[in-house]
N, C-alpha and C positions, 0 to 999 in steps of 0.2 A: 339262426337269426341272420338276416341279410347284413352284409358288411357295413352298409351305410348306417343302419340303425345301431349296430355294435359300436362303430366309431363315434357316433353322436353320444351314446350313453357312456362311453369310456372317455369322453372329453378330448378326442384327438383333434388338434388344430395344427396349422402350419407352424412349425417350430423355429423357422428361420426368418420370419417376416412379420406380416400384419396379423397372423393368426386366423387365416381363412379356414372355416370348418372343413375338415377333410372328408366328412360324410357327404358333403355336396359334390366334391370332386369325384368321389367314388361312384356317384350316381350318373356321371356323364358317360357318353359313348365317344371314344377317341381312337386314333391310330397309334399314338405314342404315349408312353409314360416316361417322363424324364426325371431322373434323380439328380437333384442339385447338390453337388458336393464341392462347388467352386470355392466358396468362402473367400471372398476377395477383400473384406475389411482388413486393413493393416493391423498386424499384431495378433489377430484372432486365428487360432488353429484348432478349434474344438471339433470341426467336422472331420478333419483329417484323422484326429485321434479316435473319433467315434468309429470311422470306417476301419481303422486298423484293429480295433478291439472287438467290434461287434458286426463283422461283415455278413455272417450267415443270417442274422436277424434282419438286417437292412435289405438284403436281397430277397428274403422271404416276404418282407413288406411290399417290395416292388411287385413280386409275383401275385400277391393278393390284389393289388391295385390294378394290375393288368387283367386279371381274371374278371374283376368287377366291371371294368370299363370296356372290355372287349378289345383292348389294345393288341396289335399284332407285333409290336416291338417295344422293348424297354432299353433305355440308354442312360448310362451313368456319366454325368459331366464332372470330371475330376481334373485338377491341374496336373500337368505332366510332371511337375517338380515333386509332387507327393507320391513318390515311387512306392513307399511302403503301403500306403492306402490302396494304390492300384493293385499291388501284388496280393493284398489281403482280399480284395473284392473279386478279382479275376477268377479264382478257382470255383467260386460259387455261382458263376453265370453259366447259363445254358446258351451256347453260341447261336443256336437257331432262334432264340427268343430275346436275348439281351446282349448288349455290348457296351464298350467304353467310348466316350468322346473325350479325347485328351485336350485340355485347354492350356493356353499360355498364361503366364503369371502377370496378368493385366487387371486393371480396375476399370469398369466393374463387370468382370466376366461372369459373375453370379446373377446379374440382372436377368429376369426370366425372358425378356425380349431378346437379349443377347444369346442366351442359352438355346432358345427355340431356333433362332437363326443358325447358330453354329452347328447344332445337332441335326437339323432337318433341312436347312436351306430355305425355310419358310419364314415369312414376315407376318407377325401378328397385325391385324388391321389397326389403324390409328385409333387410340382410346379403347382398344379391345383387350381380350384376355386370351391366354394360350389355347383355351377350348376352341376358339374360332380358327385356329391353325391346326386343329386336330390333335392337340397335346394337352396332357395334364402334367404339371410340374410340382414336385414335392421335394422339400429339403430331406436330406438323408436321415436326420433325426426323426422327422415325421414318419418316414417309412419304418424306422425302428419301432415307433409307437403304434403303427398299424399292426405290425406283427405282435406286439405285446397285447393289444386289444383283442386280437384273434385268440389269445390264450386266456382271455378274461381279466386282463390286468389294465386298469384305467391309468391315465396320466397322473402320476403323483410325484414324479422326479423330473429334474431338468439337468441336462448335460451342459455345463458352462466352462468357459476358460477365463482365467484372470491373468492379465498381463500389464505391462507398463512399470510404474514405479512401485513394485512389490518385491519382497525379498526372494520369493520362490514362485515364479510364474508356473501355473499348472492348470490342468483340466480335471473335472470331477463331477460326480452326480450329487445333487443336493435336493432336498424336498422342496417342492413348489411352496412359496410363501416364506422362505428363509430370508432374514434380513441381509442386506448388502454387507453390513459390518462383519457378519459371520464369514462371508466369502473372502473378504480381505484378510481376515485372521487365518483362514485355511491356506492362504497363499503366503503366509509368513509375516503378514502385516505390511503396511505402507512404509516406504523409505523415508517419508517426511510427513510431519503433521499437516492437517488441513488440506489434503489433496483434493483435486476435483476428480469426479468419476464419470467417464463416458459410458452410458448405458447402451450396449449394443454395438459400439464402435465409434471411432472418431469421425468418420465420414457421414454416416446416416443416423448415428445415434444422437442422444441428447446428453447434456451436461447436468449433473446434480452434485450437491454437496451433502445431501440427506442420506445418511447411512442406515436409516430406519426403513427406507424403501425396500421392497421385497422382490424376490424372484418370481417371474411369471412363466407361463408355458412358452412364451416367444423369446425369452432372453437368450441371446447368443453368448454374451460374456460382458465383462467389465474391463475397461482400460483406465488404469489409475495414473494420473499425471500430477506433478507438483503444481500448486496454485499459480506460480509465476510462469509456468510453461506458456509458450506462444499460443497453443491451441486453446488452453483454458482461458487465457486473457481475451482471445478473439470471441470465443463462444459465450463468454459471460457478459458481453456488451448487451445493453437493452436493444430490442429490435428497432425501436424508433431511431436510435443512434446509427444502427447499420444502414437504415434507409436514408437518413440525413447525409451520411458520408457518401453514399452512392449517388445521391442527387447532385452533390457538389463536385464530385471528383471523377465520375465516369467519363472517359474520353471516346467511347464507342470504338475501341480497338478491335472488337469482334472475337478476341481470343476465347471468351467464354462459350461462344457459339461454335467456333471452329473445332473445339475439342470436346463438345458435348456428345456423349455416346448415342443419345436418342436422335440428335440431328444427323449424325454420321450414318445411322441406320435408315434415314430417310423420312423421319417424322418432323413436323413443323414446330420444332422447339428452338426458339431464337432468343436466348437470354439477354443479349445486348439490346434487343428491342424492348424487352420487358423493363430493362433499367431506365428506359426513357419515360416509362409510366410514373416513375417517382417524381418527375417534374410537373405532372399534370394533377393538380390538387382539386380542381373543380370539374373539369370536363376533358374528355379525350382519352383518359387512362385506359378505358376498357378496350380501345383499339389496339394498344400495345400489349395489354394483359393477355390477350388471346394467344400470344406466342408462348405462353407458359403452360397452357392446359395439358400438354403431353409430357411435361417434365417429370422425371422419375425421382427427383430429389436426391440424386447420388452424391451431390456436393462437390463434384470436380470443379465446377466453374468458380465456386467460392474459395476452395482450399488448394487449388492447383493452377488453374488457367489464368486467373486475373493477375496481371503484373502489378496492380495497385492495391492488392489485398482488400478488394471490395466484396460485396455480398450478393451476387446475382441469384444464387439459390434461394436466399431469403426473400428477394424481390419476387421470385417466381412463386414461392409459398404464399405471399400476400396476394399476388395477382389471382391465383387459383381460388383463394378464399373470397376475394371480391367478386369474381365472375359468378361463383355459385350463389353468393348473397344476392346478386342482381338477376339471377335466373338465366344467365347467358351460357349456352352450351356451344363450345367451339367444334366445328367440323372441318377436318383437314381438306383442303381444296385440291392438292396435288396427289397423284398416285405415290404410294410409298416405294422409294427406290434407294438402294444403298449408295452412299456417297463414294465416288471413285477413290478418295483418299482415306477411306475408313481404316484400312489395315495399317497405313503409315502413321496414323495419329493415335494409335493405342497408347495408353499410359502404363508403363511397367510399374509394378509395386515398389521396386527398389527406388525408382525416381520419386514416386509419390511419398515414400517414407522420408526421403531426404528433404523434400519440399516441406513436409509437415514437422520436421525437426524431431522425429521419433526413431531414427535409425538406431540410436544407442539402446533402444528398448526392444528391438527385434530379437526374439529368443524363442526356443521351443517351449511349449506348455505341456509337459509330459503328464500322462494320465495317472491320477492317484485313486486307488481303489478304496481308500479309507472311507468308512461310512460316517456321515455327519448326522448328529442327532440334536437339532435345535431345541431349545427350551420351549419355544412357541413359534407358531407360524400364522401368517395372515393370508388367507386365501381370497384373492380378488374375485369378484363375481363376474367381472368383464375382462376376459383375457383373450378375446377373439373378436372377429368381425361378426356383427349381428347383435341380437338382443342379449343383455346381461342375464346371467342365470339368476333364478329367484331362490332365496334361502329355503331349505327344507329341514333345517335344524333350529333349535332354540338354545339360548344360554343355559348352561347346566347339563345339557345332553352329553353323554359319553359316546365317542365315535371311534371306530377302528380305522386304521390306514386303508384307504381305498373306498371308504363309504362316501356316497354322494352327499355333499353339503349344499349344493345348488343345482337346480335343473332349469332347462329352457323348454317350456311346453311346446308341443307341436301345434301349428305348423311353422312356428317362428324359427328363423335362422339362429344358430348358436351351437353351443356345446356345454355339456354338464361339467361341473367342477367337483373335486373330490378332496377329502381329507388326506393330507400328505404325511401325517403322523397320527398315532393313536393318542387319545387324550380327552380332555374336557373342553367343551365349547365355552369360551370365555365371553365372547361378544359377537353379536350379529347386527350388522347395519345394512343399509341399502347398497353398499359397495364392497363389503368384505365379511368373511367369517373368520374369527380369531380362535385358535385352538391352543391350549396349553398341554404340554406333554404330561 
């Protein structure tokens, strides 16, 4: 079976981001396959743990992707500080085929635009994808799943780390569809009642208080913080309030732009100009909104750069939404050229943690091999870019772990989803399949 078809049927998608179907990437023709092990979200350390524990499988996954895409070189992007992960990966690499790209402890070194530039010296075209620079980028867990799929094992588990205000920060495998409350219990429970939970990280993740939400194939981890914490209070504000504050208080200092990683790479991302659009309620906003089109939503402008604690990232989110609703597509006017001050304006993780008031929560998240058996799981039918999977089971059916419960028919983009535990199908809706053990 061709690798692309195997990956599609085994449900392999990007494990560290939006969930782009890996089958599509494996069908490309490129020069480089890049393994993204940078993991720059503060407090999350699951990729380093994964590389330490499963290096052979990850490297094997890279070799499969290189063979499928015709790549002449593979490169692992790993932070230099993660010495144990580097030493675990290194013996499995064939020097003539693959090597290491050692990264600094900066945010956001894991952004694919940053990684492509650091690893190859190439710049992705404005609004483009790594393929246009001759690269395919995969998270290291995705490469692990590529290897598993080659052995006939679909994606039924997720490697996650739990950190913050929990008694035992750690990393572990859990079945896809496991409720968040189970994950927090596996980390010894929260230090205080009523905590907020950042899904995927405090910078690019979202805040929830609903512990019945479930693990998906793209979840990197959970950061648990007390409800009164600075970040929880900021993130919990209604978006309308964020925009109102920005409209009244932004003094156009330009710090949000001067420290923007995409701006420093040479893309026309100008958050301070986007902030002007908040004052244009009837006409003219689209002129300023276009400076947001290439924003990667890393959150630095909102959570680090702005001296007044305003919300440029959220203004950019709104601007992109409004541009798409109006059918306006921005095209960069200038050639992409790296800013001469780029290296001097990098943001170290230690400084970012202090700015976010989370330095006290920085701690290892050691791997726990204990197997978790949830009483029930809820398998979401849309865990990836593309069309949702369509249920292929009915209430009352008995399923084994690994059995397909939703498929995406050809030629639609997507990936199949599978039962993560053996049991009985309790419910089937347009959005999920629920299974009781």
